[in-house]
C-alpha positions, 0 to 999 in steps of 0.5 A: 317522557323519558326526558321528564323522568330524568329530570325528576330523578335529577332533582330528587337526587340534588335535594338528597345530596343538598341535605347532607353535611359538607365543608368548604373554605373561605377567607375572612378579613381580620379587623383589629379593634384598638383601644382609643387610647392606644396604638398598635405597634405590630403588624398582624395578619389581615386574613384568615381562612376558615372551614365552614361546616353545614348543610348543602342547602345552607352552604349554597345559600351562604355562597350566594350572599353578598355580605363581606366575610369579615371578623372584628377582633377586640384588642382591649384585653391586652394591656401592653403585649400579648397574643391573639386568641385563636379560640376567640377569633374562631368564636367571632368568626362563627358569630358572623355566619348568622345561621344556626345550621352553619358552623366554623369547624376550624380556622387557619391563622398564623399566630401573632404576638401583640404590642400596644402602647399609649397613644400620644400626638405631636404637631409638626410642619409639613414638607412638600415633596415637590419636583416642579419645573417651569417653562421659560418666562415663568416663575413662582410668585411665592413659596409653595402655600400649604393649607394647612402647613402643619399635621397632628401625628399620633403614635407612640412616645417612641415613634414620635421622638424622631419626627420633626416634620411629615412629608407629602407624597411626591408631586412632579409637575410641569408648571403652566400659566395658570399656576398649580392648585391641587389636593395633595395627600401626605405620605402614609404613616407606618404601622401604629401611626395616624394623621390628622389631616391626611392631605392638604391643599397645595397652591402655587401661583405663578407670574411672568418675568422678562430681562432688562439691561441696567448700567450701574455705576461702580462705587469705590470703597476705601479710597479716602486716603487718595487724592486722585484715582481712576477706576475703569470701567466705571460702570458695568452692564447688568443683564437682569431677569425681573418679575412682572410685578417689579419690572417698572419699579427697578432702576440702575439705582436699585443695585450697588456694585462695590470695588473694595480697595482697602486692602491694596498696597499703598505703593501700587499705582495700578491694581486689579479690583474684584467687583461685588454685587452687594445690593439688589432689589426684591423681584430679581430673578437673576443678574448676569454681568461680564465685568467681574474685576476693574483696574484702579489707578492712583495718580500722584 
């Protein structure tokens, strides 16, 4: 019997208490509504603290609400420079409460200056910030394929003046035999700028490569005034890494190694000449050869 009496007393006390007026503090997110033809150039506070006053029942009910605490603040009244009106911000926050028994008593908001500028746009190429590594025997089949390969950047005329390209997010990847096909985000723009689109499709096909050895004759350039000569070695061993797609098509005739003797002194019968690789076919990954010089002999 005593327990029932205590419970009833507690309920009566709680009801009495909840009919009183109380205050509580809640954080509100502030969303700034920028006119479509303008951009916001200043960083504004993204939240404010409001003191909400009301009867206990209403505050208790409000605390269980799942609605996000947000305020939409319209910047359309500002032409180019101005300041956030705290009284208007409080009025907007009050309207979000949707209860006649609750009101915003005060707000804590660090006043903010606002700068707006006319919005313009510029189309620039996308620059992939890629750090890719390939296992032995694999290489990219072509340059990275970016789809799309350009982006439309929105901002003020001053902001866009120095922009010539736009980077992607950094991508570090060890390539595999299947190549690469990923959705890659573009770098996040600073305050007052927007991108369309904000991500691209990145495709990098790969192919295998393998080594072949060729023996290429040395071509002598500038010996028309000499009746008899000899060059040694008269052919050079090339170790060539070839893409799989070009492996069978490449021959020794696809390369040109030149010994240029035009600037050699005419009185000398033996000279050392530098050998240069002046021609190589498509599909070559790398070329190595040991003999970088040759001996050029002139006979009387």
